[in-house]
Gaussian input, Z-matrix of N, CA and C with variables (Angstrom, degrees):
# hf/3-21g

backbone

0 1
 N
 C     1     B1
 C     2     B2     1     A1
 N     3     B3     2     A2     1     D1
 C     4     B4     3     A3     2     D2
 C     5     B5     4     A4     3     D3
 N     6     B6     5     A5     4     D4
 C     7     B7     6     A6     5     D5
 C     8     B8     7     A7     6     D6
 N     9     B9     8     A8     7     D7
 C    10    B10     9     A9     8     D8
 C    11    B11    10    A10     9     D9
 N    12    B12    11    A11    10    D10
 C    13    B13    12    A12    11    D11
 C    14    B14    13    A13    12    D12
 N    15    B15    14    A14    13    D13
 C    16    B16    15    A15    14    D14
 C    17    B17    16    A16    15    D15
 N    18    B18    17    A17    16    D16
 C    19    B19    18    A18    17    D17
 C    20    B20    19    A19    18    D18
 N    21    B21    20    A20    19    D19
 C    22    B22    21    A21    20    D20
 C    23    B23    22    A22    21    D21
 N    24    B24    23    A23    22    D22
 C    25    B25    24    A24    23    D23
 C    26    B26    25    A25    24    D24
 N    27    B27    26    A26    25    D25
 C    28    B28    27    A27    26    D26
 C    29    B29    28    A28    27    D27
 N    30    B30    29    A29    28    D28
 C    31    B31    30    A30    29    D29
 C    32    B32    31    A31    30    D30
 N    33    B33    32    A32    31    D31
 C    34    B34    33    A33    32    D32
 C    35    B35    34    A34    33    D33
 N    36    B36    35    A35    34    D34
 C    37    B37    36    A36    35    D35
 C    38    B38    37    A37    36    D36
 N    39    B39    38    A38    37    D37
 C    40    B40    39    A39    38    D38
 C    41    B41    40    A40    39    D39
 N    42    B42    41    A41    40    D40
 C    43    B43    42    A42    41    D41
 C    44    B44    43    A43    42    D42
 N    45    B45    44    A44    43    D43
 C    46    B46    45    A45    44    D44
 C    47    B47    46    A46    45    D45
 N    48    B48    47    A47    46    D46
 C    49    B49    48    A48    47    D47
 C    50    B50    49    A49    48    D48
 N    51    B51    50    A50    49    D49
 C    52    B52    51    A51    50    D50
 C    53    B53    52    A52    51    D51
 N    54    B54    53    A53    52    D52
 C    55    B55    54    A54    53    D53
 C    56    B56    55    A55    54    D54
 N    57    B57    56    A56    55    D55
 C    58    B58    57    A57    56    D56
 C    59    B59    58    A58    57    D57
 N    60    B60    59    A59    58    D58
 C    61    B61    60    A60    59    D59
 C    62    B62    61    A61    60    D60
 N    63    B63    62    A62    61    D61
 C    64    B64    63    A63    62    D62
 C    65    B65    64    A64    63    D63
 N    66    B66    65    A65    64    D64
 C    67    B67    66    A66    65    D65
 C    68    B68    67    A67    66    D66
 N    69    B69    68    A68    67    D67
 C    70    B70    69    A69    68    D68
 C    71    B71    70    A70    69    D69
 N    72    B72    71    A71    70    D70
 C    73    B73    72    A72    71    D71
 C    74    B74    73    A73    72    D72
 N    75    B75    74    A74    73    D73
 C    76    B76    75    A75    74    D74
 C    77    B77    76    A76    75    D75
 N    78    B78    77    A77    76    D76
 C    79    B79    78    A78    77    D77
 C    80    B80    79    A79    78    D78
 N    81    B81    80    A80    79    D79
 C    82    B82    81    A81    80    D80
 C    83    B83    82    A82    81    D81
 N    84    B84    83    A83    82    D82
 C    85    B85    84    A84    83    D83
 C    86    B86    85    A85    84    D84
 N    87    B87    86    A86    85    D85
 C    88    B88    87    A87    86    D86
 C    89    B89    88    A88    87    D87
 N    90    B90    89    A89    88    D88
 C    91    B91    90    A90    89    D89
 C    92    B92    91    A91    90    D90
 N    93    B93    92    A92    91    D91
 C    94    B94    93    A93    92    D92
 C    95    B95    94    A94    93    D93
 N    96    B96    95    A95    94    D94
 C    97    B97    96    A96    95    D95
 C    98    B98    97    A97    96    D96
 N    99    B99    98    A98    97    D97
 C   100   B100    99    A99    98    D98
 C   101   B101   100   A100    99    D99
 N   102   B102   101   A101   100   D100
 C   103   B103   102   A102   101   D101
 C   104   B104   103   A103   102   D102
 N   105   B105   104   A104   103   D103
 C   106   B106   105   A105   104   D104
 C   107   B107   106   A106   105   D105
 N   108   B108   107   A107   106   D106
 C   109   B109   108   A108   107   D107
 C   110   B110   109   A109   108   D108
 N   111   B111   110   A110   109   D109
 C   112   B112   111   A111   110   D110
 C   113   B113   112   A112   111   D111
 N   114   B114   113   A113   112   D112
 C   115   B115   114   A114   113   D113
 C   116   B116   115   A115   114   D114
 N   117   B117   116   A116   115   D115
 C   118   B118   117   A117   116   D116
 C   119   B119   118   A118   117   D117
 N   120   B120   119   A119   118   D118
 C   121   B121   120   A120   119   D119
 C   122   B122   121   A121   120   D120
 N   123   B123   122   A122   121   D121
 C   124   B124   123   A123   122   D122
 C   125   B125   124   A124   123   D123
 N   126   B126   125   A125   124   D124
 C   127   B127   126   A126   125   D125
 C   128   B128   127   A127   126   D126
 N   129   B129   128   A128   127   D127
 C   130   B130   129   A129   128   D128
 C   131   B131   130   A130   129   D129
 N   132   B132   131   A131   130   D130
 C   133   B133   132   A132   131   D131
 C   134   B134   133   A133   132   D132
 N   135   B135   134   A134   133   D133
 C   136   B136   135   A135   134   D134
 C   137   B137   136   A136   135   D135
 N   138   B138   137   A137   136   D136
 C   139   B139   138   A138   137   D137
 C   140   B140   139   A139   138   D138
 N   141   B141   140   A140   139   D139
 C   142   B142   141   A141   140   D140
 C   143   B143   142   A142   141   D141
 N   144   B144   143   A143   142   D142
 C   145   B145   144   A144   143   D143
 C   146   B146   145   A145   144   D144
 N   147   B147   146   A146   145   D145
 C   148   B148   147   A147   146   D146
 C   149   B149   148   A148   147   D147
 N   150   B150   149   A149   148   D148
 C   151   B151   150   A150   149   D149
 C   152   B152   151   A151   150   D150
 N   153   B153   152   A152   151   D151
 C   154   B154   153   A153   152   D152
 C   155   B155   154   A154   153   D153
 N   156   B156   155   A155   154   D154
 C   157   B157   156   A156   155   D155
 C   158   B158   157   A157   156   D156
 N   159   B159   158   A158   157   D157
 C   160   B160   159   A159   158   D158
 C   161   B161   160   A160   159   D159
 N   162   B162   161   A161   160   D160
 C   163   B163   162   A162   161   D161
 C   164   B164   163   A163   162   D162
 N   165   B165   164   A164   163   D163
 C   166   B166   165   A165   164   D164
 C   167   B167   166   A166   165   D165
 N   168   B168   167   A167   166   D166
 C   169   B169   168   A168   167   D167
 C   170   B170   169   A169   168   D168
 N   171   B171   170   A170   169   D169
 C   172   B172   171   A171   170   D170
 C   173   B173   172   A172   171   D171
 N   174   B174   173   A173   172   D172
 C   175   B175   174   A174   173   D173
 C   176   B176   175   A175   174   D174
 N   177   B177   176   A176   175   D175
 C   178   B178   177   A177   176   D176
 C   179   B179   178   A178   177   D177
 N   180   B180   179   A179   178   D178
 C   181   B181   180   A180   179   D179
 C   182   B182   181   A181   180   D180
 N   183   B183   182   A182   181   D181
 C   184   B184   183   A183   182   D182
 C   185   B185   184   A184   183   D183
 N   186   B186   185   A185   184   D184
 C   187   B187   186   A186   185   D185
 C   188   B188   187   A187   186   D186
 N   189   B189   188   A188   187   D187
 C   190   B190   189   A189   188   D188
 C   191   B191   190   A190   189   D189
 N   192   B192   191   A191   190   D190
 C   193   B193   192   A192   191   D191
 C   194   B194   193   A193   192   D192
 N   195   B195   194   A194   193   D193
 C   196   B196   195   A195   194   D194
 C   197   B197   196   A196   195   D195
 N   198   B198   197   A197   196   D196
 C   199   B199   198   A198   197   D197
 C   200   B200   199   A199   198   D198
 N   201   B201   200   A200   199   D199
 C   202   B202   201   A201   200   D200
 C   203   B203   202   A202   201   D201
 N   204   B204   203   A203   202   D202
 C   205   B205   204   A204   203   D203
 C   206   B206   205   A205   204   D204
 N   207   B207   206   A206   205   D205
 C   208   B208   207   A207   206   D206
 C   209   B209   208   A208   207   D207
 N   210   B210   209   A209   208   D208
 C   211   B211   210   A210   209   D209
 C   212   B212   211   A211   210   D210
 N   213   B213   212   A212   211   D211
 C   214   B214   213   A213   212   D212
 C   215   B215   214   A214   213   D213
 N   216   B216   215   A215   214   D214
 C   217   B217   216   A216   215   D215
 C   218   B218   217   A217   216   D216
 N   219   B219   218   A218   217   D217
 C   220   B220   219   A219   218   D218
 C   221   B221   220   A220   219   D219
 N   222   B222   221   A221   220   D220
 C   223   B223   222   A222   221   D221
 C   224   B224   223   A223   222   D222
 N   225   B225   224   A224   223   D223
 C   226   B226   225   A225   224   D224
 C   227   B227   226   A226   225   D225
 N   228   B228   227   A227   226   D226
 C   229   B229   228   A228   227   D227
 C   230   B230   229   A229   228   D228
 N   231   B231   230   A230   229   D229
 C   232   B232   231   A231   230   D230
 C   233   B233   232   A232   231   D231
 N   234   B234   233   A233   232   D232
 C   235   B235   234   A234   233   D233
 C   236   B236   235   A235   234   D234
 N   237   B237   236   A236   235   D235
 C   238   B238   237   A237   236   D236
 C   239   B239   238   A238   237   D237
 N   240   B240   239   A239   238   D238
 C   241   B241   240   A240   239   D239
 C   242   B242   241   A241   240   D240
 N   243   B243   242   A242   241   D241
 C   244   B244   243   A243   242   D242
 C   245   B245   244   A244   243   D243
 N   246   B246   245   A245   244   D244
 C   247   B247   246   A246   245   D245
 C   248   B248   247   A247   246   D246
 N   249   B249   248   A248   247   D247
 C   250   B250   249   A249   248   D248
 C   251   B251   250   A250   249   D249
 N   252   B252   251   A251   250   D250
 C   253   B253   252   A252   251   D251
 C   254   B254   253   A253   252   D252
 N   255   B255   254   A254   253   D253
 C   256   B256   255   A255   254   D254
 C   257   B257   256   A256   255   D255
 N   258   B258   257   A257   256   D256
 C   259   B259   258   A258   257   D257
 C   260   B260   259   A259   258   D258
 N   261   B261   260   A260   259   D259
 C   262   B262   261   A261   260   D260
 C   263   B263   262   A262   261   D261
 N   264   B264   263   A263   262   D262
 C   265   B265   264   A264   263   D263
 C   266   B266   265   A265   264   D264
 N   267   B267   266   A266   265   D265
 C   268   B268   267   A267   266   D266
 C   269   B269   268   A268   267   D267
 N   270   B270   269   A269   268   D268
 C   271   B271   270   A270   269   D269
 C   272   B272   271   A271   270   D270
 N   273   B273   272   A272   271   D271
 C   274   B274   273   A273   272   D272
 C   275   B275   274   A274   273   D273
 N   276   B276   275   A275   274   D274
 C   277   B277   276   A276   275   D275
 C   278   B278   277   A277   276   D276
 N   279   B279   278   A278   277   D277
 C   280   B280   279   A279   278   D278
 C   281   B281   280   A280   279   D279
 N   282   B282   281   A281   280   D280
 C   283   B283   282   A282   281   D281
 C   284   B284   283   A283   282   D282
 N   285   B285   284   A284   283   D283
 C   286   B286   285   A285   284   D284
 C   287   B287   286   A286   285   D285
 N   288   B288   287   A287   286   D286
 C   289   B289   288   A288   287   D287
 C   290   B290   289   A289   288   D288
 N   291   B291   290   A290   289   D289
 C   292   B292   291   A291   290   D290
 C   293   B293   292   A292   291   D291
 N   294   B294   293   A293   292   D292
 C   295   B295   294   A294   293   D293
 C   296   B296   295   A295   294   D294
 N   297   B297   296   A296   295   D295
 C   298   B298   297   A297   296   D296
 C   299   B299   298   A298   297   D297
 N   300   B300   299   A299   298   D298
 C   301   B301   300   A300   299   D299
 C   302   B302   301   A301   300   D300
 N   303   B303   302   A302   301   D301
 C   304   B304   303   A303   302   D302
 C   305   B305   304   A304   303   D303
 N   306   B306   305   A305   304   D304
 C   307   B307   306   A306   305   D305
 C   308   B308   307   A307   306   D306
 N   309   B309   308   A308   307   D307
 C   310   B310   309   A309   308   D308
 C   311   B311   310   A310   309   D309
 N   312   B312   311   A311   310   D310
 C   313   B313   312   A312   311   D311
 C   314   B314   313   A313   312   D312

   B1=1.4426
   B2=1.5227
   B3=1.3149
   B4=1.4529
   B5=1.5215
   B6=1.3157
   B7=1.4616
   B8=1.5350
   B9=1.3174
   B10=1.4622
   B11=1.5384
   B12=1.3243
   B13=1.4672
   B14=1.5222
   B15=1.3281
   B16=1.4661
   B17=1.5188
   B18=1.3220
   B19=1.4582
   B20=1.5363
   B21=1.3311
   B22=1.4621
   B23=1.5253
   B24=1.3243
   B25=1.4606
   B26=1.5260
   B27=1.3345
   B28=1.4734
   B29=1.5283
   B30=1.3266
   B31=1.4652
   B32=1.5234
   B33=1.3049
   B34=1.4561
   B35=1.5297
   B36=1.3258
   B37=1.4675
   B38=1.5270
   B39=1.3222
   B40=1.4644
   B41=1.5339
   B42=1.3205
   B43=1.4638
   B44=1.5312
   B45=1.3248
   B46=1.4656
   B47=1.5260
   B48=1.3235
   B49=1.4641
   B50=1.5264
   B51=1.3232
   B52=1.4625
   B53=1.5232
   B54=1.3197
   B55=1.4628
   B56=1.5232
   B57=1.3161
   B58=1.4639
   B59=1.5338
   B60=1.3236
   B61=1.4624
   B62=1.5237
   B63=1.3184
   B64=1.4579
   B65=1.5246
   B66=1.3174
   B67=1.4664
   B68=1.5253
   B69=1.3197
   B70=1.4648
   B71=1.5291
   B72=1.3255
   B73=1.4682
   B74=1.5209
   B75=1.3322
   B76=1.4700
   B77=1.5232
   B78=1.3308
   B79=1.4578
   B80=1.5210
   B81=1.3192
   B82=1.4583
   B83=1.5241
   B84=1.3194
   B85=1.4610
   B86=1.5219
   B87=1.3100
   B88=1.4685
   B89=1.5322
   B90=1.3155
   B91=1.4672
   B92=1.5195
   B93=1.2946
   B94=1.4612
   B95=1.5215
   B96=1.3095
   B97=1.4550
   B98=1.5222
   B99=1.3268
   B100=1.4749
   B101=1.5295
   B102=1.3242
   B103=1.4644
   B104=1.5252
   B105=1.3018
   B106=1.4701
   B107=1.5238
   B108=1.3034
   B109=1.4661
   B110=1.5253
   B111=1.3304
   B112=1.4655
   B113=1.5257
   B114=1.3140
   B115=1.4685
   B116=1.5213
   B117=1.3254
   B118=1.4678
   B119=1.5201
   B120=1.3294
   B121=1.4605
   B122=1.5130
   B123=1.3410
   B124=1.4627
   B125=1.5235
   B126=1.3122
   B127=1.4582
   B128=1.5274
   B129=1.3056
   B130=1.4690
   B131=1.5313
   B132=1.3293
   B133=1.4546
   B134=1.5166
   B135=1.3360
   B136=1.4702
   B137=1.5253
   B138=1.3287
   B139=1.4658
   B140=1.5332
   B141=1.3337
   B142=1.4652
   B143=1.5265
   B144=1.3124
   B145=1.4657
   B146=1.5264
   B147=1.3222
   B148=1.4647
   B149=1.5217
   B150=1.3294
   B151=1.4608
   B152=1.5256
   B153=1.3289
   B154=1.4645
   B155=1.5280
   B156=1.3350
   B157=1.4591
   B158=1.5263
   B159=1.2997
   B160=1.4649
   B161=1.5297
   B162=1.3128
   B163=1.4643
   B164=1.5255
   B165=1.3325
   B166=1.4707
   B167=1.5254
   B168=1.3224
   B169=1.4669
   B170=1.5219
   B171=1.3273
   B172=1.4570
   B173=1.5238
   B174=1.3141
   B175=1.4617
   B176=1.5225
   B177=1.3305
   B178=1.4723
   B179=1.5270
   B180=1.3370
   B181=1.4669
   B182=1.5280
   B183=1.3095
   B184=1.4673
   B185=1.5220
   B186=1.3176
   B187=1.4659
   B188=1.5177
   B189=1.3408
   B190=1.4609
   B191=1.5285
   B192=1.3224
   B193=1.4679
   B194=1.5225
   B195=1.3108
   B196=1.4688
   B197=1.5234
   B198=1.3237
   B199=1.4697
   B200=1.5252
   B201=1.3300
   B202=1.4702
   B203=1.5246
   B204=1.3188
   B205=1.4616
   B206=1.5240
   B207=1.3229
   B208=1.4624
   B209=1.5297
   B210=1.3282
   B211=1.4631
   B212=1.5270
   B213=1.3220
   B214=1.4629
   B215=1.5310
   B216=1.3217
   B217=1.4676
   B218=1.5212
   B219=1.3467
   B220=1.4728
   B221=1.5273
   B222=1.3242
   B223=1.4669
   B224=1.5243
   B225=1.3204
   B226=1.4637
   B227=1.5240
   B228=1.3101
   B229=1.4597
   B230=1.5250
   B231=1.3211
   B232=1.4643
   B233=1.5248
   B234=1.3212
   B235=1.4657
   B236=1.5272
   B237=1.3327
   B238=1.4699
   B239=1.5237
   B240=1.3119
   B241=1.4639
   B242=1.5229
   B243=1.3361
   B244=1.4621
   B245=1.5256
   B246=1.3161
   B247=1.4585
   B248=1.5275
   B249=1.3035
   B250=1.4544
   B251=1.5168
   B252=1.2864
   B253=1.4514
   B254=1.5267
   B255=1.3376
   B256=1.4615
   B257=1.5332
   B258=1.3216
   B259=1.4668
   B260=1.5276
   B261=1.3244
   B262=1.4625
   B263=1.5215
   B264=1.3155
   B265=1.4663
   B266=1.5251
   B267=1.3168
   B268=1.4669
   B269=1.5235
   B270=1.3102
   B271=1.4644
   B272=1.5199
   B273=1.3066
   B274=1.4633
   B275=1.5263
   B276=1.3135
   B277=1.4674
   B278=1.5239
   B279=1.3300
   B280=1.4697
   B281=1.5280
   B282=1.3209
   B283=1.4695
   B284=1.5289
   B285=1.3126
   B286=1.4631
   B287=1.5270
   B288=1.3233
   B289=1.4616
   B290=1.5275
   B291=1.3301
   B292=1.4637
   B293=1.5285
   B294=1.2946
   B295=1.4670
   B296=1.5353
   B297=1.3129
   B298=1.4626
   B299=1.5191
   B300=1.3185
   B301=1.4671
   B302=1.5298
   B303=1.3165
   B304=1.4674
   B305=1.5187
   B306=1.3158
   B307=1.4584
   B308=1.5236
   B309=1.3146
   B310=1.4553
   B311=1.5103
   B312=1.3099
   B313=1.4737
   B314=1.5020
   A1=108.54
   A2=115.30
   A3=120.05
   A4=113.10
   A5=114.25
   A6=121.02
   A7=111.44
   A8=116.03
   A9=120.62
   A10=110.65
   A11=116.41
   A12=120.46
   A13=111.13
   A14=116.23
   A15=120.33
   A16=110.98
   A17=116.48
   A18=120.55
   A19=110.14
   A20=116.64
   A21=121.33
   A22=110.70
   A23=116.42
   A24=121.01
   A25=111.74
   A26=116.89
   A27=120.19
   A28=111.01
   A29=116.30
   A30=120.26
   A31=110.09
   A32=116.42
   A33=121.55
   A34=110.33
   A35=116.36
   A36=120.85
   A37=111.13
   A38=116.94
   A39=120.70
   A40=110.65
   A41=116.69
   A42=120.68
   A43=110.87
   A44=116.80
   A45=120.12
   A46=110.57
   A47=117.72
   A48=120.89
   A49=110.83
   A50=116.88
   A51=120.93
   A52=110.59
   A53=117.28
   A54=120.44
   A55=110.71
   A56=117.40
   A57=121.11
   A58=110.29
   A59=116.75
   A60=119.89
   A61=111.27
   A62=116.69
   A63=120.69
   A64=110.98
   A65=116.88
   A66=119.49
   A67=111.31
   A68=116.09
   A69=120.82
   A70=111.03
   A71=116.37
   A72=120.78
   A73=114.59
   A74=117.84
   A75=118.59
   A76=113.88
   A77=117.84
   A78=120.57
   A79=113.52
   A80=114.25
   A81=121.45
   A82=111.92
   A83=117.07
   A84=120.81
   A85=112.40
   A86=117.14
   A87=121.10
   A88=112.96
   A89=117.05
   A90=120.19
   A91=109.05
   A92=114.89
   A93=121.62
   A94=109.54
   A95=116.45
   A96=118.68
   A97=110.62
   A98=117.19
   A99=119.51
   A100=111.40
   A101=116.91
   A102=120.41
   A103=110.57
   A104=117.16
   A105=121.04
   A106=109.88
   A107=116.93
   A108=121.38
   A109=110.54
   A110=116.70
   A111=121.52
   A112=110.49
   A113=116.98
   A114=121.44
   A115=111.98
   A116=116.63
   A117=120.74
   A118=111.88
   A119=116.94
   A120=120.06
   A121=112.68
   A122=115.99
   A123=120.69
   A124=109.65
   A125=115.20
   A126=120.41
   A127=109.68
   A128=115.35
   A129=120.50
   A130=109.62
   A131=116.41
   A132=120.80
   A133=112.54
   A134=116.93
   A135=120.50
   A136=110.57
   A137=116.53
   A138=120.51
   A139=110.11
   A140=115.90
   A141=119.64
   A142=112.49
   A143=117.33
   A144=120.38
   A145=110.38
   A146=116.11
   A147=120.84
   A148=112.51
   A149=116.30
   A150=121.31
   A151=109.49
   A152=116.66
   A153=120.48
   A154=113.85
   A155=117.12
   A156=119.54
   A157=110.70
   A158=114.02
   A159=121.60
   A160=109.77
   A161=116.30
   A162=121.31
   A163=111.81
   A164=116.92
   A165=120.39
   A166=110.75
   A167=115.75
   A168=121.35
   A169=110.72
   A170=116.79
   A171=119.38
   A172=111.73
   A173=117.64
   A174=120.03
   A175=111.34
   A176=116.48
   A177=120.43
   A178=110.86
   A179=116.89
   A180=120.56
   A181=110.71
   A182=116.60
   A183=119.94
   A184=110.21
   A185=116.70
   A186=119.91
   A187=111.93
   A188=116.51
   A189=120.11
   A190=111.05
   A191=117.61
   A192=120.24
   A193=111.52
   A194=116.94
   A195=120.77
   A196=109.94
   A197=116.63
   A198=120.62
   A199=110.94
   A200=116.73
   A201=120.03
   A202=111.30
   A203=117.00
   A204=120.14
   A205=111.77
   A206=116.90
   A207=119.79
   A208=110.52
   A209=115.87
   A210=120.24
   A211=110.52
   A212=116.95
   A213=120.81
   A214=111.00
   A215=117.33
   A216=120.62
   A217=110.05
   A218=116.71
   A219=119.58
   A220=111.75
   A221=116.36
   A222=120.25
   A223=111.24
   A224=116.74
   A225=120.51
   A226=110.72
   A227=116.79
   A228=120.88
   A229=110.96
   A230=116.92
   A231=121.29
   A232=112.20
   A233=118.10
   A234=120.57
   A235=112.69
   A236=116.96
   A237=120.29
   A238=110.01
   A239=115.30
   A240=119.82
   A241=110.03
   A242=116.93
   A243=120.09
   A244=114.24
   A245=117.26
   A246=118.84
   A247=110.87
   A248=116.08
   A249=120.93
   A250=112.87
   A251=114.28
   A252=122.88
   A253=110.73
   A254=118.41
   A255=120.43
   A256=113.17
   A257=117.65
   A258=119.90
   A259=109.81
   A260=116.83
   A261=120.75
   A262=110.84
   A263=116.08
   A264=121.23
   A265=110.10
   A266=116.61
   A267=121.34
   A268=111.19
   A269=117.37
   A270=120.78
   A271=111.45
   A272=116.33
   A273=120.68
   A274=110.70
   A275=116.54
   A276=121.46
   A277=110.01
   A278=116.51
   A279=119.83
   A280=111.66
   A281=117.59
   A282=120.46
   A283=110.48
   A284=116.78
   A285=120.62
   A286=111.04
   A287=116.26
   A288=120.72
   A289=111.16
   A290=116.81
   A291=120.14
   A292=112.61
   A293=117.52
   A294=120.69
   A295=111.71
   A296=117.44
   A297=121.50
   A298=111.61
   A299=116.12
   A300=120.52
   A301=114.57
   A302=118.43
   A303=118.33
   A304=111.33
   A305=117.84
   A306=119.87
   A307=110.04
   A308=116.26
   A309=120.77
   A310=113.35
   A311=115.86
   A312=119.06
   A313=109.32
   D1=129.02
   D2=-178.05
   D3=-79.34
   D4=169.03
   D5=-178.51
   D6=-60.00
   D7=-39.98
   D8=-179.68
   D9=-65.49
   D10=-40.10
   D11=177.67
   D12=-63.83
   D13=-40.62
   D14=178.44
   D15=-63.93
   D16=-41.96
   D17=179.06
   D18=-63.83
   D19=-42.76
   D20=177.99
   D21=-59.61
   D22=-45.63
   D23=-179.17
   D24=-64.74
   D25=-39.01
   D26=178.09
   D27=-65.25
   D28=-41.75
   D29=179.31
   D30=-64.56
   D31=-45.06
   D32=178.88
   D33=-58.58
   D34=-47.51
   D35=179.75
   D36=-63.09
   D37=-40.22
   D38=179.72
   D39=-62.39
   D40=-40.33
   D41=179.34
   D42=-66.58
   D43=-46.71
   D44=-178.90
   D45=-65.76
   D46=-41.35
   D47=176.80
   D48=-60.67
   D49=-40.84
   D50=178.93
   D51=-64.62
   D52=-39.34
   D53=178.16
   D54=-65.06
   D55=-43.62
   D56=178.98
   D57=-64.35
   D58=-46.35
   D59=178.76
   D60=-58.64
   D61=-41.42
   D62=178.78
   D63=-65.06
   D64=-43.84
   D65=177.63
   D66=-58.48
   D67=-42.61
   D68=-179.47
   D69=-67.16
   D70=-44.41
   D71=-172.59
   D72=-81.99
   D73=-39.52
   D74=-173.48
   D75=-123.09
   D76=-5.46
   D77=176.41
   D78=89.23
   D79=175.81
   D80=-174.49
   D81=-66.26
   D82=-45.42
   D83=-174.96
   D84=-60.22
   D85=-41.24
   D86=-177.34
   D87=-86.55
   D88=-6.59
   D89=179.08
   D90=-87.42
   D91=83.64
   D92=177.56
   D93=-93.81
   D94=166.56
   D95=176.40
   D96=-63.76
   D97=-34.33
   D98=177.11
   D99=-65.71
   D100=-37.98
   D101=177.51
   D102=-65.83
   D103=-42.26
   D104=178.67
   D105=-64.94
   D106=-43.56
   D107=178.19
   D108=-58.34
   D109=-44.90
   D110=179.78
   D111=-62.76
   D112=-47.74
   D113=-178.44
   D114=-64.10
   D115=-37.89
   D116=-178.09
   D117=-78.61
   D118=-19.01
   D119=-178.81
   D120=69.28
   D121=38.48
   D122=-179.94
   D123=-119.65
   D124=162.76
   D125=177.62
   D126=-76.28
   D127=162.61
   D128=176.42
   D129=-60.28
   D130=-39.79
   D131=179.15
   D132=-61.93
   D133=-41.45
   D134=178.86
   D135=-64.48
   D136=-42.94
   D137=178.89
   D138=-60.82
   D139=-47.87
   D140=-177.80
   D141=-70.81
   D142=-27.43
   D143=175.83
   D144=-63.53
   D145=-45.42
   D146=-177.84
   D147=-81.25
   D148=-34.89
   D149=-176.63
   D150=-135.88
   D151=87.66
   D152=-175.77
   D153=-62.24
   D154=-26.22
   D155=-179.40
   D156=-127.41
   D157=159.14
   D158=175.70
   D159=-58.06
   D160=-39.82
   D161=-179.75
   D162=-64.02
   D163=-38.34
   D164=177.37
   D165=-61.69
   D166=-44.04
   D167=-179.67
   D168=-64.41
   D169=-48.20
   D170=-177.75
   D171=-69.97
   D172=-31.83
   D173=174.70
   D174=-61.30
   D175=-43.42
   D176=178.11
   D177=-66.59
   D178=-39.81
   D179=179.86
   D180=-65.19
   D181=-43.03
   D182=178.95
   D183=-65.09
   D184=-39.02
   D185=176.25
   D186=-58.99
   D187=-42.25
   D188=178.40
   D189=-68.14
   D190=-39.11
   D191=176.78
   D192=-61.40
   D193=-42.20
   D194=178.08
   D195=-61.96
   D196=-44.50
   D197=178.53
   D198=-60.72
   D199=-45.33
   D200=178.81
   D201=-62.33
   D202=-42.23
   D203=-178.92
   D204=-67.67
   D205=-39.43
   D206=176.63
   D207=-62.72
   D208=-42.72
   D209=178.54
   D210=-62.38
   D211=-41.79
   D212=-179.83
   D213=-63.02
   D214=-39.52
   D215=177.79
   D216=-64.00
   D217=-45.70
   D218=179.47
   D219=-61.73
   D220=-42.81
   D221=-179.29
   D222=-65.34
   D223=-42.64
   D224=179.47
   D225=-67.26
   D226=-38.74
   D227=178.31
   D228=-64.37
   D229=-35.42
   D230=-179.62
   D231=-65.64
   D232=-28.74
   D233=-178.58
   D234=-102.71
   D235=-4.32
   D236=179.32
   D237=-70.84
   D238=149.97
   D239=178.26
   D240=-64.09
   D241=128.32
   D242=-175.54
   D243=-78.49
   D244=-12.21
   D245=-177.57
   D246=-86.32
   D247=167.66
   D248=178.26
   D249=89.97
   D250=-171.15
   D251=-177.34
   D252=-70.13
   D253=126.15
   D254=-178.11
   D255=-64.01
   D256=-30.96
   D257=178.44
   D258=-68.47
   D259=-44.47
   D260=177.89
   D261=-62.43
   D262=-40.83
   D263=178.17
   D264=-60.88
   D265=-46.14
   D266=-179.79
   D267=-63.38
   D268=-42.56
   D269=178.88
   D270=-64.40
   D271=-38.65
   D272=177.13
   D273=-63.34
   D274=-43.82
   D275=178.65
   D276=-61.71
   D277=-48.05
   D278=-179.36
   D279=-63.50
   D280=-40.04
   D281=178.52
   D282=-61.08
   D283=-42.75
   D284=179.84
   D285=-64.30
   D286=-45.85
   D287=-178.11
   D288=-67.37
   D289=-37.12
   D290=-178.37
   D291=-66.87
   D292=-15.64
   D293=177.18
   D294=-82.81
   D295=-9.12
   D296=-179.41
   D297=-75.40
   D298=155.66
   D299=-175.87
   D300=-65.34
   D301=-36.52
   D302=-177.27
   D303=-73.15
   D304=-25.82
   D305=178.21
   D306=-70.10
   D307=-37.51
   D308=178.97
   D309=-65.95
   D310=-28.46
   D311=-179.06
   D312=-71.31

């Protein structure tokens, strides 16, 4: 992977991370493309290059939220007590994960 590709990937990740952070902190209504651009520290052109539409940006942000939530469930399940009823264990894991900020977004 070339230097330019790495820079592109970092910019893309910075934009998506900024969108997710905004969704978590201020909600959907206040998460505008201008807010994401400001948080990511990128130009309008860079934002539109990577995400030509609002839907493209939010699709990527939701994808990252799903990935984070899946990871949180796996991590919580790994440290949950293995004994007892598996349904109760699963509900306990989900309750813990659902209290996290990315799940609420």
